[in-house]
N, CA, C, O and CB atoms as a CASP TS submission, in Angstrom:
PFRMAT TS
TARGET T0000
AUTHOR 0000-0000-0000
METHOD Language model
MODEL 1
PARENT N/A
ATOM      1  N   MET     1      20.447   2.398  -0.653  1.00  0.00           N
ATOM      2  CA  MET     1      19.558   3.514  -0.433  1.00  0.00           C
ATOM      3  C   MET     1      19.040   3.443   0.990  1.00  0.00           C
ATOM      4  O   MET     1      18.870   2.358   1.545  1.00  0.00           O
ATOM      5  CB  MET     1      18.399   3.515  -1.451  1.00  0.00           C
ATOM      6  N   SER     2      18.793   4.586   1.568  1.00  0.00           N
ATOM      7  CA  SER     2      18.204   4.613   2.903  1.00  0.00           C
ATOM      8  C   SER     2      16.785   5.164   2.795  1.00  0.00           C
ATOM      9  O   SER     2      16.523   6.102   2.042  1.00  0.00           O
ATOM     10  CB  SER     2      19.067   5.473   3.886  1.00  0.00           C
ATOM     11  N   VAL     3      15.880   4.568   3.554  1.00  0.00           N
ATOM     12  CA  VAL     3      14.471   4.953   3.527  1.00  0.00           C
ATOM     13  C   VAL     3      14.037   5.247   4.958  1.00  0.00           C
ATOM     14  O   VAL     3      14.032   4.353   5.803  1.00  0.00           O
ATOM     15  CB  VAL     3      13.579   3.831   2.882  1.00  0.00           C
ATOM     16  N   PRO     4      13.671   6.504   5.233  1.00  0.00           N
ATOM     17  CA  PRO     4      13.219   6.822   6.594  1.00  0.00           C
ATOM     18  C   PRO     4      11.780   6.348   6.815  1.00  0.00           C
ATOM     19  O   PRO     4      10.948   6.396   5.910  1.00  0.00           O
ATOM     20  CB  PRO     4      13.322   8.343   6.856  1.00  0.00           C
ATOM     21  N   SER     5      11.512   5.893   8.026  1.00  0.00           N
ATOM     22  CA  SER     5      10.145   5.566   8.428  1.00  0.00           C
ATOM     23  C   SER     5       9.875   6.302   9.730  1.00  0.00           C
ATOM     24  O   SER     5      10.694   7.110  10.165  1.00  0.00           O
ATOM     25  CB  SER     5       9.935   4.009   8.591  1.00  0.00           C
ATOM     26  N   LYS     6       8.757   6.037  10.343  1.00  0.00           N
ATOM     27  CA  LYS     6       8.389   6.770  11.551  1.00  0.00           C
ATOM     28  C   LYS     6       9.389   6.576  12.686  1.00  0.00           C
ATOM     29  O   LYS     6       9.680   7.520  13.421  1.00  0.00           O
ATOM     30  CB  LYS     6       7.018   6.345  12.010  1.00  0.00           C
ATOM     31  N   ARG     7       9.914   5.372  12.836  1.00  0.00           N
ATOM     32  CA  ARG     7      10.742   5.069  14.006  1.00  0.00           C
ATOM     33  C   ARG     7      12.235   4.964  13.706  1.00  0.00           C
ATOM     34  O   ARG     7      13.054   5.160  14.604  1.00  0.00           O
ATOM     35  CB  ARG     7      10.281   3.792  14.620  1.00  0.00           C
ATOM     36  N   ARG     8      12.608   4.656  12.451  1.00  0.00           N
ATOM     37  CA  ARG     8      14.023   4.426  12.161  1.00  0.00           C
ATOM     38  C   ARG     8      14.297   4.584  10.677  1.00  0.00           C
ATOM     39  O   ARG     8      13.382   4.809   9.886  1.00  0.00           O
ATOM     40  CB  ARG     8      14.451   3.033  12.630  1.00  0.00           C
ATOM     41  N   VAL     9      15.550   4.468  10.312  1.00  0.00           N
ATOM     42  CA  VAL     9      15.961   4.519   8.911  1.00  0.00           C
ATOM     43  C   VAL     9      16.325   3.111   8.481  1.00  0.00           C
ATOM     44  O   VAL     9      17.106   2.438   9.154  1.00  0.00           O
ATOM     45  CB  VAL     9      17.159   5.504   8.697  1.00  0.00           C
ATOM     46  N   HIS    10      15.767   2.657   7.364  1.00  0.00           N
ATOM     47  CA  HIS    10      16.063   1.339   6.819  1.00  0.00           C
ATOM     48  C   HIS    10      17.047   1.504   5.665  1.00  0.00           C
ATOM     49  O   HIS    10      16.941   2.455   4.891  1.00  0.00           O
ATOM     50  CB  HIS    10      14.761   0.614   6.349  1.00  0.00           C
ATOM     51  N   VAL    11      17.997   0.591   5.548  1.00  0.00           N
ATOM     52  CA  VAL    11      18.974   0.642   4.468  1.00  0.00           C
ATOM     53  C   VAL    11      18.803  -0.605   3.609  1.00  0.00           C
ATOM     54  O   VAL    11      18.797  -1.726   4.120  1.00  0.00           O
ATOM     55  CB  VAL    11      20.433   0.749   5.024  1.00  0.00           C
ATOM     56  N   PHE    12      18.662  -0.400   2.291  1.00  0.00           N
ATOM     57  CA  PHE    12      18.453  -1.495   1.338  1.00  0.00           C
ATOM     58  C   PHE    12      19.470  -1.387   0.218  1.00  0.00           C
ATOM     59  O   PHE    12      19.919  -0.293  -0.122  1.00  0.00           O
ATOM     60  CB  PHE    12      17.011  -1.474   0.767  1.00  0.00           C
ATOM     61  N   ASP    13      19.829  -2.524  -0.354  1.00  0.00           N
ATOM     62  CA  ASP    13      20.762  -2.497  -1.477  1.00  0.00           C
ATOM     63  C   ASP    13      20.049  -2.433  -2.824  1.00  0.00           C
ATOM     64  O   ASP    13      20.692  -2.219  -3.852  1.00  0.00           O
ATOM     65  CB  ASP    13      21.656  -3.716  -1.434  1.00  0.00           C
ATOM     66  N   CYS    14      18.727  -2.616  -2.833  1.00  0.00           N
ATOM     67  CA  CYS    14      17.986  -2.476  -4.089  1.00  0.00           C
ATOM     68  C   CYS    14      16.543  -2.055  -3.799  1.00  0.00           C
ATOM     69  O   CYS    14      16.019  -2.247  -2.702  1.00  0.00           O
ATOM     70  CB  CYS    14      18.013  -3.805  -4.896  1.00  0.00           C
ATOM     71  N   PHE    15      15.929  -1.478  -4.824  1.00  0.00           N
ATOM     72  CA  PHE    15      14.571  -0.969  -4.695  1.00  0.00           C
ATOM     73  C   PHE    15      13.579  -2.089  -4.410  1.00  0.00           C
ATOM     74  O   PHE    15      12.651  -1.897  -3.624  1.00  0.00           O
ATOM     75  CB  PHE    15      14.167  -0.225  -5.957  1.00  0.00           C
ATOM     76  N   SER    16      13.753  -3.252  -5.028  1.00  0.00           N
ATOM     77  CA  SER    16      12.800  -4.349  -4.805  1.00  0.00           C
ATOM     78  C   SER    16      12.828  -4.841  -3.363  1.00  0.00           C
ATOM     79  O   SER    16      11.794  -5.258  -2.841  1.00  0.00           O
ATOM     80  CB  SER    16      13.101  -5.510  -5.749  1.00  0.00           C
ATOM     81  N   CYS    17      13.973  -4.805  -2.714  1.00  0.00           N
ATOM     82  CA  CYS    17      14.041  -5.180  -1.294  1.00  0.00           C
ATOM     83  C   CYS    17      13.293  -4.171  -0.435  1.00  0.00           C
ATOM     84  O   CYS    17      12.631  -4.550   0.532  1.00  0.00           O
ATOM     85  CB  CYS    17      15.507  -5.285  -0.828  1.00  0.00           C
ATOM     86  N   ALA    18      13.390  -2.888  -0.779  1.00  0.00           N
ATOM     87  CA  ALA    18      12.665  -1.852  -0.041  1.00  0.00           C
ATOM     88  C   ALA    18      11.156  -2.045  -0.194  1.00  0.00           C
ATOM     89  O   ALA    18      10.410  -1.911   0.776  1.00  0.00           O
ATOM     90  CB  ALA    18      13.078  -0.447  -0.531  1.00  0.00           C
ATOM     91  N   ILE    19      10.707  -2.356  -1.408  1.00  0.00           N
ATOM     92  CA  ILE    19       9.286  -2.600  -1.635  1.00  0.00           C
ATOM     93  C   ILE    19       8.819  -3.793  -0.812  1.00  0.00           C
ATOM     94  O   ILE    19       7.784  -3.730  -0.149  1.00  0.00           O
ATOM     95  CB  ILE    19       9.005  -2.837  -3.131  1.00  0.00           C
ATOM     96  N   HIS    20       9.579  -4.871  -0.855  1.00  0.00           N
ATOM     97  CA  HIS    20       9.204  -6.088  -0.137  1.00  0.00           C
ATOM     98  C   HIS    20       9.036  -5.833   1.356  1.00  0.00           C
ATOM     99  O   HIS    20       8.142  -6.396   1.988  1.00  0.00           O
ATOM    100  CB  HIS    20      10.247  -7.173  -0.362  1.00  0.00           C
ATOM    101  N   ARG    21       9.889  -4.990   1.917  1.00  0.00           N
ATOM    102  CA  ARG    21       9.870  -4.734   3.358  1.00  0.00           C
ATOM    103  C   ARG    21       8.854  -3.676   3.772  1.00  0.00           C
ATOM    104  O   ARG    21       8.270  -3.773   4.851  1.00  0.00           O
ATOM    105  CB  ARG    21      11.235  -4.312   3.814  1.00  0.00           C
ATOM    106  N   MET    22       8.630  -2.652   2.918  1.00  0.00           N
ATOM    107  CA  MET    22       7.914  -1.480   3.392  1.00  0.00           C
ATOM    108  C   MET    22       6.574  -1.201   2.720  1.00  0.00           C
ATOM    109  O   MET    22       5.778  -0.433   3.259  1.00  0.00           O
ATOM    110  CB  MET    22       8.767  -0.314   3.227  1.00  0.00           C
ATOM    111  N   ALA    23       6.300  -1.795   1.566  1.00  0.00           N
ATOM    112  CA  ALA    23       5.047  -1.483   0.864  1.00  0.00           C
ATOM    113  C   ALA    23       3.851  -2.061   1.621  1.00  0.00           C
ATOM    114  O   ALA    23       3.908  -3.194   2.099  1.00  0.00           O
ATOM    115  CB  ALA    23       5.080  -2.036  -0.583  1.00  0.00           C
ATOM    116  N   PRO    24       2.775  -1.289   1.732  1.00  0.00           N
ATOM    117  CA  PRO    24       1.565  -1.828   2.364  1.00  0.00           C
ATOM    118  C   PRO    24       0.970  -2.943   1.502  1.00  0.00           C
ATOM    119  O   PRO    24       1.246  -3.021   0.305  1.00  0.00           O
ATOM    120  CB  PRO    24       0.519  -0.705   2.590  1.00  0.00           C
ATOM    121  N   ILE    25       0.166  -3.791   2.103  1.00  0.00           N
ATOM    122  CA  ILE    25      -0.441  -4.926   1.401  1.00  0.00           C
ATOM    123  C   ILE    25      -1.947  -4.717   1.349  1.00  0.00           C
ATOM    124  O   ILE    25      -2.572  -4.370   2.351  1.00  0.00           O
ATOM    125  CB  ILE    25      -0.092  -6.280   2.100  1.00  0.00           C
ATOM    126  N   CYS    26      -2.530  -4.935   0.154  1.00  0.00           N
ATOM    127  CA  CYS    26      -3.971  -4.797  -0.023  1.00  0.00           C
ATOM    128  C   CYS    26      -4.682  -5.789   0.885  1.00  0.00           C
ATOM    129  O   CYS    26      -4.360  -6.976   0.899  1.00  0.00           O
ATOM    130  CB  CYS    26      -4.375  -5.019  -1.504  1.00  0.00           C
ATOM    131  N   GLU    27      -5.645  -5.294   1.636  1.00  0.00           N
ATOM    132  CA  GLU    27      -6.351  -6.147   2.592  1.00  0.00           C
ATOM    133  C   GLU    27      -7.378  -7.059   1.932  1.00  0.00           C
ATOM    134  O   GLU    27      -7.969  -7.909   2.598  1.00  0.00           O
ATOM    135  CB  GLU    27      -7.031  -5.294   3.626  1.00  0.00           C
ATOM    136  N   HIS    28      -7.599  -6.889   0.622  1.00  0.00           N
ATOM    137  CA  HIS    28      -8.531  -7.775  -0.091  1.00  0.00           C
ATOM    138  C   HIS    28      -7.775  -8.829  -0.910  1.00  0.00           C
ATOM    139  O   HIS    28      -7.979 -10.027  -0.712  1.00  0.00           O
ATOM    140  CB  HIS    28      -9.453  -6.949  -1.018  1.00  0.00           C
ATOM    141  N   CYS    29      -6.909  -8.393  -1.821  1.00  0.00           N
ATOM    142  CA  CYS    29      -6.251  -9.344  -2.730  1.00  0.00           C
ATOM    143  C   CYS    29      -4.828  -9.701  -2.306  1.00  0.00           C
ATOM    144  O   CYS    29      -4.209 -10.575  -2.913  1.00  0.00           O
ATOM    145  CB  CYS    29      -6.222  -8.777  -4.126  1.00  0.00           C
ATOM    146  N   ARG    30      -4.300  -9.039  -1.274  1.00  0.00           N
ATOM    147  CA  ARG    30      -2.996  -9.325  -0.675  1.00  0.00           C
ATOM    148  C   ARG    30      -1.795  -8.944  -1.546  1.00  0.00           C
ATOM    149  O   ARG    30      -0.682  -9.388  -1.265  1.00  0.00           O
ATOM    150  CB  ARG    30      -2.918 -10.775  -0.354  1.00  0.00           C
ATOM    151  N   VAL    31      -1.986  -8.137  -2.591  1.00  0.00           N
ATOM    152  CA  VAL    31      -0.872  -7.680  -3.418  1.00  0.00           C
ATOM    153  C   VAL    31      -0.167  -6.525  -2.705  1.00  0.00           C
ATOM    154  O   VAL    31      -0.800  -5.757  -1.980  1.00  0.00           O
ATOM    155  CB  VAL    31      -1.367  -7.241  -4.835  1.00  0.00           C
ATOM    156  N   GLN    32       1.148  -6.407  -2.915  1.00  0.00           N
ATOM    157  CA  GLN    32       1.861  -5.267  -2.346  1.00  0.00           C
ATOM    158  C   GLN    32       1.528  -4.028  -3.165  1.00  0.00           C
ATOM    159  O   GLN    32       1.538  -4.067  -4.395  1.00  0.00           O
ATOM    160  CB  GLN    32       3.400  -5.520  -2.317  1.00  0.00           C
ATOM    161  N   ILE    33       1.235  -2.939  -2.482  1.00  0.00           N
ATOM    162  CA  ILE    33       0.806  -1.712  -3.136  1.00  0.00           C
ATOM    163  C   ILE    33       2.038  -0.870  -3.457  1.00  0.00           C
ATOM    164  O   ILE    33       2.740  -0.396  -2.564  1.00  0.00           O
ATOM    165  CB  ILE    33      -0.195  -0.921  -2.243  1.00  0.00           C
ATOM    166  N   ILE    34       2.279  -0.699  -4.745  1.00  0.00           N
ATOM    167  CA  ILE    34       3.396   0.118  -5.209  1.00  0.00           C
ATOM    168  C   ILE    34       2.790   1.298  -5.958  1.00  0.00           C
ATOM    169  O   ILE    34       2.112   1.111  -6.968  1.00  0.00           O
ATOM    170  CB  ILE    34       4.396  -0.707  -6.123  1.00  0.00           C
ATOM    171  N   GLY    35       3.027   2.482  -5.480  1.00  0.00           N
ATOM    172  CA  GLY    35       2.432   3.654  -6.108  1.00  0.00           C
ATOM    173  C   GLY    35       1.199   4.082  -5.357  1.00  0.00           C
ATOM    174  O   GLY    35       1.200   4.151  -4.128  1.00  0.00           O
ATOM    175  N   GLN    36       0.152   4.366  -6.089  1.00  0.00           N
ATOM    176  CA  GLN    36      -1.059   4.930  -5.510  1.00  0.00           C
ATOM    177  C   GLN    36      -2.012   3.841  -5.046  1.00  0.00           C
ATOM    178  O   GLN    36      -2.541   3.099  -5.874  1.00  0.00           O
ATOM    179  CB  GLN    36      -1.751   5.833  -6.513  1.00  0.00           C
ATOM    180  N   GLY    37      -2.240   3.729  -3.773  1.00  0.00           N
ATOM    181  CA  GLY    37      -3.235   2.828  -3.218  1.00  0.00           C
ATOM    182  C   GLY    37      -4.418   3.622  -2.702  1.00  0.00           C
ATOM    183  O   GLY    37      -4.499   4.832  -2.917  1.00  0.00           O
ATOM    184  N   VAL    38      -5.326   2.959  -2.031  1.00  0.00           N
ATOM    185  CA  VAL    38      -6.509   3.599  -1.462  1.00  0.00           C
ATOM    186  C   VAL    38      -6.544   3.272   0.026  1.00  0.00           C
ATOM    187  O   VAL    38      -6.539   2.101   0.406  1.00  0.00           O
ATOM    188  CB  VAL    38      -7.825   3.125  -2.182  1.00  0.00           C
ATOM    189  N   GLU    39      -6.579   4.291   0.861  1.00  0.00           N
ATOM    190  CA  GLU    39      -6.700   4.094   2.301  1.00  0.00           C
ATOM    191  C   GLU    39      -8.108   4.499   2.715  1.00  0.00           C
ATOM    192  O   GLU    39      -8.547   5.617   2.448  1.00  0.00           O
ATOM    193  CB  GLU    39      -5.620   4.916   3.085  1.00  0.00           C
ATOM    194  N   VAL    40      -8.805   3.586   3.365  1.00  0.00           N
ATOM    195  CA  VAL    40     -10.172   3.843   3.814  1.00  0.00           C
ATOM    196  C   VAL    40     -10.272   3.443   5.280  1.00  0.00           C
ATOM    197  O   VAL    40     -10.101   2.273   5.622  1.00  0.00           O
ATOM    198  CB  VAL    40     -11.218   3.063   2.943  1.00  0.00           C
ATOM    199  N   GLU    41     -10.546   4.407   6.138  1.00  0.00           N
ATOM    200  CA  GLU    41     -10.726   4.151   7.561  1.00  0.00           C
ATOM    201  C   GLU    41      -9.561   3.354   8.155  1.00  0.00           C
ATOM    202  O   GLU    41      -9.768   2.457   8.972  1.00  0.00           O
ATOM    203  CB  GLU    41     -12.031   3.406   7.791  1.00  0.00           C
ATOM    204  N   GLY    42      -8.341   3.688   7.742  1.00  0.00           N
ATOM    205  CA  GLY    42      -7.154   3.024   8.260  1.00  0.00           C
ATOM    206  C   GLY    42      -6.834   1.683   7.620  1.00  0.00           C
ATOM    207  O   GLY    42      -5.920   0.993   8.074  1.00  0.00           O
ATOM    208  N   HIS    43      -7.559   1.298   6.583  1.00  0.00           N
ATOM    209  CA  HIS    43      -7.316   0.050   5.867  1.00  0.00           C
ATOM    210  C   HIS    43      -6.790   0.370   4.472  1.00  0.00           C
ATOM    211  O   HIS    43      -7.259   1.308   3.828  1.00  0.00           O
ATOM    212  CB  HIS    43      -8.609  -0.809   5.786  1.00  0.00           C
ATOM    213  N   TRP    44      -5.799  -0.423   3.998  1.00  0.00           N
ATOM    214  CA  TRP    44      -5.172  -0.184   2.700  1.00  0.00           C
ATOM    215  C   TRP    44      -5.674  -1.178   1.660  1.00  0.00           C
ATOM    216  O   TRP    44      -5.819  -2.370   1.930  1.00  0.00           O
ATOM    217  CB  TRP    44      -3.649  -0.270   2.818  1.00  0.00           C
ATOM    218  N   PHE    45      -5.938  -0.648   0.446  1.00  0.00           N
ATOM    219  CA  PHE    45      -6.355  -1.453  -0.692  1.00  0.00           C
ATOM    220  C   PHE    45      -5.575  -0.994  -1.916  1.00  0.00           C
ATOM    221  O   PHE    45      -5.143   0.156  -1.988  1.00  0.00           O
ATOM    222  CB  PHE    45      -7.893  -1.344  -0.931  1.00  0.00           C
ATOM    223  N   CYS    46      -5.396  -1.897  -2.880  1.00  0.00           N
ATOM    224  CA  CYS    46      -4.645  -1.526  -4.082  1.00  0.00           C
ATOM    225  C   CYS    46      -5.450  -0.601  -4.978  1.00  0.00           C
ATOM    226  O   CYS    46      -4.865   0.145  -5.763  1.00  0.00           O
ATOM    227  CB  CYS    46      -4.238  -2.771  -4.860  1.00  0.00           C
ATOM    228  N   GLY    47      -6.766  -0.626  -4.885  1.00  0.00           N
ATOM    229  CA  GLY    47      -7.606   0.253  -5.690  1.00  0.00           C
ATOM    230  C   GLY    47      -9.040   0.230  -5.210  1.00  0.00           C
ATOM    231  O   GLY    47      -9.389  -0.467  -4.257  1.00  0.00           O
ATOM    232  N   GLY    48      -9.866   1.010  -5.895  1.00  0.00           N
ATOM    233  CA  GLY    48     -11.261   1.111  -5.524  1.00  0.00           C
ATOM    234  C   GLY    48     -12.016  -0.208  -5.622  1.00  0.00           C
ATOM    235  O   GLY    48     -12.907  -0.473  -4.815  1.00  0.00           O
ATOM    236  N   HIS    49     -11.667  -1.036  -6.605  1.00  0.00           N
ATOM    237  CA  HIS    49     -12.360  -2.317  -6.775  1.00  0.00           C
ATOM    238  C   HIS    49     -12.239  -3.183  -5.523  1.00  0.00           C
ATOM    239  O   HIS    49     -13.233  -3.724  -5.040  1.00  0.00           O
ATOM    240  CB  HIS    49     -11.798  -3.071  -7.989  1.00  0.00           C
ATOM    241  N   CYS    50     -11.031  -3.310  -5.003  1.00  0.00           N
ATOM    242  CA  CYS    50     -10.822  -4.125  -3.806  1.00  0.00           C
ATOM    243  C   CYS    50     -11.473  -3.499  -2.579  1.00  0.00           C
ATOM    244  O   CYS    50     -11.998  -4.214  -1.725  1.00  0.00           O
ATOM    245  CB  CYS    50      -9.331  -4.322  -3.557  1.00  0.00           C
ATOM    246  N   ALA    51     -11.445  -2.170  -2.483  1.00  0.00           N
ATOM    247  CA  ALA    51     -12.095  -1.500  -1.356  1.00  0.00           C
ATOM    248  C   ALA    51     -13.596  -1.755  -1.385  1.00  0.00           C
ATOM    249  O   ALA    51     -14.201  -2.049  -0.355  1.00  0.00           O
ATOM    250  CB  ALA    51     -11.809   0.015  -1.382  1.00  0.00           C
ATOM    251  N   ARG    52     -14.197  -1.642  -2.571  1.00  0.00           N
ATOM    252  CA  ARG    52     -15.641  -1.898  -2.682  1.00  0.00           C
ATOM    253  C   ARG    52     -15.964  -3.356  -2.413  1.00  0.00           C
ATOM    254  O   ARG    52     -17.014  -3.659  -1.846  1.00  0.00           O
ATOM    255  CB  ARG    52     -16.151  -1.502  -4.068  1.00  0.00           C
ATOM    256  N   ALA    53     -15.071  -4.279  -2.814  1.00  0.00           N
ATOM    257  CA  ALA    53     -15.291  -5.706  -2.561  1.00  0.00           C
ATOM    258  C   ALA    53     -15.312  -6.007  -1.065  1.00  0.00           C
ATOM    259  O   ALA    53     -15.901  -7.001  -0.640  1.00  0.00           O
ATOM    260  CB  ALA    53     -14.205  -6.543  -3.248  1.00  0.00           C
ATOM    261  N   GLU    54     -14.674  -5.155  -0.268  1.00  0.00           N
ATOM    262  CA  GLU    54     -14.666  -5.317   1.182  1.00  0.00           C
ATOM    263  C   GLU    54     -15.776  -4.502   1.851  1.00  0.00           C
ATOM    264  O   GLU    54     -15.802  -4.365   3.074  1.00  0.00           O
ATOM    265  CB  GLU    54     -13.309  -4.908   1.743  1.00  0.00           C
ATOM    266  N   GLY    55     -16.690  -3.964   1.042  1.00  0.00           N
ATOM    267  CA  GLY    55     -17.845  -3.261   1.589  1.00  0.00           C
ATOM    268  C   GLY    55     -17.663  -1.778   1.830  1.00  0.00           C
ATOM    269  O   GLY    55     -18.544  -1.135   2.401  1.00  0.00           O
ATOM    270  N   LYS    56     -16.536  -1.218   1.405  1.00  0.00           N
ATOM    271  CA  LYS    56     -16.310   0.221   1.551  1.00  0.00           C
ATOM    272  C   LYS    56     -17.084   0.958   0.465  1.00  0.00           C
ATOM    273  O   LYS    56     -17.136   0.495  -0.674  1.00  0.00           O
ATOM    274  CB  LYS    56     -14.790   0.564   1.476  1.00  0.00           C
ATOM    275  N   VAL    57     -17.674   2.074   0.793  1.00  0.00           N
ATOM    276  CA  VAL    57     -18.491   2.821  -0.173  1.00  0.00           C
ATOM    277  C   VAL    57     -17.905   4.203  -0.426  1.00  0.00           C
ATOM    278  O   VAL    57     -17.150   4.740   0.386  1.00  0.00           O
ATOM    279  CB  VAL    57     -19.940   2.948   0.328  1.00  0.00           C
ATOM    280  N   GLY    58     -18.274   4.763  -1.575  1.00  0.00           N
ATOM    281  CA  GLY    58     -17.842   6.102  -1.919  1.00  0.00           C
ATOM    282  C   GLY    58     -16.402   6.182  -2.415  1.00  0.00           C
ATOM    283  O   GLY    58     -15.813   7.262  -2.423  1.00  0.00           O
ATOM    284  N   ILE    59     -15.834   5.062  -2.824  1.00  0.00           N
ATOM    285  CA  ILE    59     -14.444   5.038  -3.282  1.00  0.00           C
ATOM    286  C   ILE    59     -14.428   5.230  -4.788  1.00  0.00           C
ATOM    287  O   ILE    59     -15.131   4.529  -5.515  1.00  0.00           O
ATOM    288  CB  ILE    59     -13.737   3.705  -2.885  1.00  0.00           C
ATOM    289  N   ILE    60     -13.622   6.187  -5.261  1.00  0.00           N
ATOM    290  CA  ILE    60     -13.497   6.453  -6.690  1.00  0.00           C
ATOM    291  C   ILE    60     -12.023   6.373  -7.071  1.00  0.00           C
ATOM    292  O   ILE    60     -11.189   7.082  -6.508  1.00  0.00           O
ATOM    293  CB  ILE    60     -14.098   7.848  -7.060  1.00  0.00           C
ATOM    294  N   ASP    61     -11.705   5.496  -8.040  1.00  0.00           N
ATOM    295  CA  ASP    61     -10.324   5.419  -8.534  1.00  0.00           C
ATOM    296  C   ASP    61     -10.019   6.660  -9.363  1.00  0.00           C
ATOM    297  O   ASP    61     -10.842   7.094 -10.169  1.00  0.00           O
ATOM    298  CB  ASP    61     -10.098   4.125  -9.379  1.00  0.00           C
ATOM    299  N   LYS    62      -8.851   7.219  -9.165  1.00  0.00           N
ATOM    300  CA  LYS    62      -8.388   8.371  -9.953  1.00  0.00           C
ATOM    301  C   LYS    62      -7.411   7.831 -11.000  1.00  0.00           C
ATOM    302  O   LYS    62      -6.224   7.662 -10.721  1.00  0.00           O
ATOM    303  CB  LYS    62      -7.702   9.482  -9.034  1.00  0.00           C
ATOM    304  N   VAL    63      -7.911   7.565 -12.188  1.00  0.00           N
ATOM    305  CA  VAL    63      -7.071   6.978 -13.250  1.00  0.00           C
ATOM    306  C   VAL    63      -6.708   8.027 -14.260  1.00  0.00           C
ATOM    307  O   VAL    63      -6.008   7.735 -15.229  1.00  0.00           O
ATOM    308  CB  VAL    63      -7.786   5.807 -13.945  1.00  0.00           C
TER
END
């Protein structure tokens, strides 16, 4: 599969390799974010709990 990014196209032989290379990492718990994450002021978190743990306010998880 090929996955376009801002600067180039990446080619992977499986989905898990693409996730490993391209998924953002939660800045609190360090898990790779697959699916819906939370971006606050340019910082990525896996969910509202981790964002609030880092002092971000006004974050609501959409479950």
